[in-house]
TORKOL-4160 file (C-alpha; in steps of 0.2 Angstrom, whole numbers, padded with zeros to 4 digits, m for minus):
181
<pt num="1" X="0239" Y="0059" Z="m0488"/>
<pt num="2" X="0221" Y="0062" Z="m0483"/>
<pt num="3" X="0214" Y="0069" Z="m0466"/>
<pt num="4" X="0226" Y="0072" Z="m0452"/>
<pt num="5" X="0223" Y="0060" Z="m0438"/>
<pt num="6" X="0236" Y="0064" Z="m0425"/>
<pt num="7" X="0252" Y="0075" Z="m0423"/>
<pt num="8" X="0264" Y="0066" Z="m0412"/>
<pt num="9" X="0272" Y="0077" Z="m0398"/>
<pt num="10" X="0290" Y="0082" Z="m0403"/>
<pt num="11" X="0304" Y="0085" Z="m0390"/>
<pt num="12" X="0305" Y="0100" Z="m0379"/>
<pt num="13" X="0319" Y="0106" Z="m0390"/>
<pt num="14" X="0306" Y="0112" Z="m0402"/>
<pt num="15" X="0302" Y="0127" Z="m0390"/>
<pt num="16" X="0320" Y="0130" Z="m0387"/>
<pt num="17" X="0322" Y="0131" Z="m0406"/>
<pt num="18" X="0308" Y="0144" Z="m0407"/>
<pt num="19" X="0316" Y="0154" Z="m0393"/>
<pt num="20" X="0333" Y="0154" Z="m0403"/>
<pt num="21" X="0324" Y="0160" Z="m0419"/>
<pt num="22" X="0316" Y="0174" Z="m0409"/>
<pt num="23" X="0333" Y="0179" Z="m0402"/>
<pt num="24" X="0340" Y="0179" Z="m0420"/>
<pt num="25" X="0326" Y="0190" Z="m0426"/>
<pt num="26" X="0329" Y="0202" Z="m0412"/>
<pt num="27" X="0348" Y="0203" Z="m0417"/>
<pt num="28" X="0343" Y="0205" Z="m0435"/>
<pt num="29" X="0332" Y="0219" Z="m0431"/>
<pt num="30" X="0346" Y="0227" Z="m0421"/>
<pt num="31" X="0358" Y="0225" Z="m0436"/>
<pt num="32" X="0345" Y="0234" Z="m0448"/>
<pt num="33" X="0342" Y="0248" Z="m0435"/>
<pt num="34" X="0361" Y="0252" Z="m0435"/>
<pt num="35" X="0362" Y="0252" Z="m0454"/>
<pt num="36" X="0367" Y="0239" Z="m0466"/>
<pt num="37" X="0385" Y="0240" Z="m0473"/>
<pt num="38" X="0396" Y="0225" Z="m0478"/>
<pt num="39" X="0398" Y="0218" Z="m0461"/>
<pt num="40" X="0380" Y="0221" Z="m0457"/>
<pt num="41" X="0375" Y="0211" Z="m0472"/>
<pt num="42" X="0387" Y="0197" Z="m0467"/>
<pt num="43" X="0379" Y="0197" Z="m0450"/>
<pt num="44" X="0361" Y="0196" Z="m0457"/>
<pt num="45" X="0367" Y="0182" Z="m0468"/>
<pt num="46" X="0374" Y="0173" Z="m0454"/>
<pt num="47" X="0359" Y="0176" Z="m0443"/>
<pt num="48" X="0347" Y="0170" Z="m0457"/>
<pt num="49" X="0358" Y="0154" Z="m0460"/>
<pt num="50" X="0359" Y="0151" Z="m0441"/>
<pt num="51" X="0340" Y="0153" Z="m0439"/>
<pt num="52" X="0336" Y="0141" Z="m0454"/>
<pt num="53" X="0348" Y="0128" Z="m0447"/>
<pt num="54" X="0340" Y="0129" Z="m0430"/>
<pt num="55" X="0323" Y="0128" Z="m0438"/>
<pt num="56" X="0328" Y="0112" Z="m0448"/>
<pt num="57" X="0336" Y="0104" Z="m0433"/>
<pt num="58" X="0325" Y="0108" Z="m0419"/>
<pt num="59" X="0308" Y="0114" Z="m0425"/>
<pt num="60" X="0304" Y="0105" Z="m0442"/>
<pt num="61" X="0306" Y="0087" Z="m0437"/>
<pt num="62" X="0289" Y="0079" Z="m0433"/>
<pt num="63" X="0279" Y="0063" Z="m0435"/>
<pt num="64" X="0261" Y="0066" Z="m0442"/>
<pt num="65" X="0248" Y="0052" Z="m0444"/>
<pt num="66" X="0236" Y="0054" Z="m0459"/>
<pt num="67" X="0222" Y="0043" Z="m0465"/>
<pt num="68" X="0233" Y="0035" Z="m0479"/>
<pt num="69" X="0250" Y="0035" Z="m0469"/>
<pt num="70" X="0263" Y="0042" Z="m0458"/>
<pt num="71" X="0273" Y="0058" Z="m0463"/>
<pt num="72" X="0290" Y="0059" Z="m0455"/>
<pt num="73" X="0297" Y="0077" Z="m0457"/>
<pt num="74" X="0316" Y="0076" Z="m0456"/>
<pt num="75" X="0329" Y="0089" Z="m0456"/>
<pt num="76" X="0329" Y="0092" Z="m0475"/>
<pt num="77" X="0316" Y="0079" Z="m0482"/>
<pt num="78" X="0299" Y="0072" Z="m0479"/>
<pt num="79" X="0296" Y="0053" Z="m0480"/>
<pt num="80" X="0278" Y="0048" Z="m0483"/>
<pt num="81" X="0275" Y="0030" Z="m0477"/>
<pt num="82" X="0259" Y="0022" Z="m0482"/>
<pt num="83" X="0251" Y="0011" Z="m0468"/>
<pt num="84" X="0253" Y="m0005" Z="m0478"/>
<pt num="85" X="0271" Y="m0002" Z="m0480"/>
<pt num="86" X="0275" Y="0000" Z="m0461"/>
<pt num="87" X="0281" Y="m0016" Z="m0453"/>
<pt num="88" X="0287" Y="m0010" Z="m0436"/>
<pt num="89" X="0289" Y="0006" Z="m0425"/>
<pt num="90" X="0301" Y="0007" Z="m0411"/>
<pt num="91" X="0306" Y="0022" Z="m0400"/>
<pt num="92" X="0324" Y="0021" Z="m0394"/>
<pt num="93" X="0335" Y="0037" Z="m0395"/>
<pt num="94" X="0325" Y="0041" Z="m0411"/>
<pt num="95" X="0308" Y="0035" Z="m0418"/>
<pt num="96" X="0314" Y="0020" Z="m0429"/>
<pt num="97" X="0301" Y="0015" Z="m0442"/>
<pt num="98" X="0304" Y="m0001" Z="m0452"/>
<pt num="99" X="0296" Y="m0002" Z="m0469"/>
<pt num="100" X="0297" Y="m0014" Z="m0483"/>
<pt num="101" X="0310" Y="m0002" Z="m0491"/>
<pt num="102" X="0321" Y="0000" Z="m0476"/>
<pt num="103" X="0322" Y="0010" Z="m0460"/>
<pt num="104" X="0317" Y="0028" Z="m0457"/>
<pt num="105" X="0323" Y="0037" Z="m0442"/>
<pt num="106" X="0313" Y="0052" Z="m0435"/>
<pt num="107" X="0322" Y="0063" Z="m0423"/>
<pt num="108" X="0307" Y="0072" Z="m0418"/>
<pt num="109" X="0303" Y="0060" Z="m0404"/>
<pt num="110" X="0319" Y="0057" Z="m0395"/>
<pt num="111" X="0322" Y="0048" Z="m0379"/>
<pt num="112" X="0339" Y="0051" Z="m0370"/>
<pt num="113" X="0350" Y="0037" Z="m0367"/>
<pt num="114" X="0350" Y="0042" Z="m0348"/>
<pt num="115" X="0331" Y="0042" Z="m0347"/>
<pt num="116" X="0330" Y="0025" Z="m0356"/>
<pt num="117" X="0342" Y="0017" Z="m0344"/>
<pt num="118" X="0339" Y="0025" Z="m0327"/>
<pt num="119" X="0323" Y="0024" Z="m0316"/>
<pt num="120" X="0323" Y="0029" Z="m0298"/>
<pt num="121" X="0342" Y="0031" Z="m0297"/>
<pt num="122" X="0346" Y="0013" Z="m0304"/>
<pt num="123" X="0350" Y="0006" Z="m0321"/>
<pt num="124" X="0335" Y="m0002" Z="m0329"/>
<pt num="125" X="0334" Y="m0012" Z="m0346"/>
<pt num="126" X="0320" Y="m0003" Z="m0355"/>
<pt num="127" X="0323" Y="m0011" Z="m0372"/>
<pt num="128" X="0307" Y="m0022" Z="m0370"/>
<pt num="129" X="0295" Y="m0008" Z="m0363"/>
<pt num="130" X="0280" Y="m0002" Z="m0373"/>
<pt num="131" X="0280" Y="0015" Z="m0380"/>
<pt num="132" X="0264" Y="0025" Z="m0383"/>
<pt num="133" X="0270" Y="0033" Z="m0399"/>
<pt num="134" X="0276" Y="0017" Z="m0407"/>
<pt num="135" X="0260" Y="0008" Z="m0401"/>
<pt num="136" X="0249" Y="0022" Z="m0409"/>
<pt num="137" X="0258" Y="0021" Z="m0425"/>
<pt num="138" X="0256" Y="0002" Z="m0426"/>
<pt num="139" X="0237" Y="0004" Z="m0421"/>
<pt num="140" X="0235" Y="0016" Z="m0436"/>
<pt num="141" X="0244" Y="0004" Z="m0447"/>
<pt num="142" X="0233" Y="m0011" Z="m0442"/>
<pt num="143" X="0217" Y="0000" Z="m0444"/>
<pt num="144" X="0221" Y="0008" Z="m0460"/>
<pt num="145" X="0233" Y="m0004" Z="m0469"/>
<pt num="146" X="0220" Y="m0011" Z="m0480"/>
<pt num="147" X="0213" Y="0005" Z="m0487"/>
<pt num="148" X="0217" Y="0008" Z="m0505"/>
<pt num="149" X="0225" Y="0024" Z="m0502"/>
<pt num="150" X="0237" Y="0016" Z="m0490"/>
<pt num="151" X="0244" Y="0005" Z="m0504"/>
<pt num="152" X="0256" Y="0018" Z="m0512"/>
<pt num="153" X="0275" Y="0016" Z="m0511"/>
<pt num="154" X="0286" Y="0025" Z="m0498"/>
<pt num="155" X="0290" Y="0042" Z="m0505"/>
<pt num="156" X="0303" Y="0054" Z="m0500"/>
<pt num="157" X="0302" Y="0073" Z="m0504"/>
<pt num="158" X="0315" Y="0086" Z="m0501"/>
<pt num="159" X="0311" Y="0101" Z="m0490"/>
<pt num="160" X="0315" Y="0114" Z="m0504"/>
<pt num="161" X="0310" Y="0130" Z="m0495"/>
<pt num="162" X="0322" Y="0127" Z="m0481"/>
<pt num="163" X="0336" Y="0121" Z="m0492"/>
<pt num="164" X="0333" Y="0136" Z="m0503"/>
<pt num="165" X="0334" Y="0148" Z="m0488"/>
<pt num="166" X="0349" Y="0140" Z="m0482"/>
<pt num="167" X="0358" Y="0142" Z="m0499"/>
<pt num="168" X="0353" Y="0160" Z="m0500"/>
<pt num="169" X="0360" Y="0163" Z="m0483"/>
<pt num="170" X="0377" Y="0155" Z="m0487"/>
<pt num="171" X="0378" Y="0164" Z="m0504"/>
<pt num="172" X="0373" Y="0180" Z="m0496"/>
<pt num="173" X="0387" Y="0177" Z="m0482"/>
<pt num="174" X="0400" Y="0174" Z="m0496"/>
<pt num="175" X="0395" Y="0189" Z="m0506"/>
<pt num="176" X="0395" Y="0200" Z="m0490"/>
<pt num="177" X="0412" Y="0193" Z="m0485"/>
<pt num="178" X="0420" Y="0196" Z="m0502"/>
<pt num="179" X="0412" Y="0214" Z="m0503"/>
<pt num="180" X="0420" Y="0218" Z="m0486"/>
<pt num="181" X="0437" Y="0212" Z="m0491"/>
């Protein structure tokens, strides 16, 4: 997709996710220290599966602007949106990106419903407010939309490393559970 232009800030939940993965690593080290039997293997598989799920839900999602388009990293897939295909970007509870092929939601840039509706202790209609992230995305689309590299179709790719790790954790948990019974 060319040179990276900007990584849009993700939610604070990303740091909570890193913390939870660190806790899972410490617990896994404790299981290994005590010795691995059938229940220990089941515990390790559950910890690995939990850590991968936390990574996919809280750490992985992100929106990144490149010279040729926007990459939306979702839970289990990446969507590459060339600037010429981007029609509109709005940030509501998720970053909503409208393309000529449909709508792509990015959970990396959430706004809570409460924050959208309350200001100074009173209810406010913020549906028409401007948003920095959505505005920047549209600026990039206008700047780079005519570039030859930005004319490709919208492309979705699966996040196979994460999906594979999750599958290994599930299969390992099933095998460990069967071995223990």
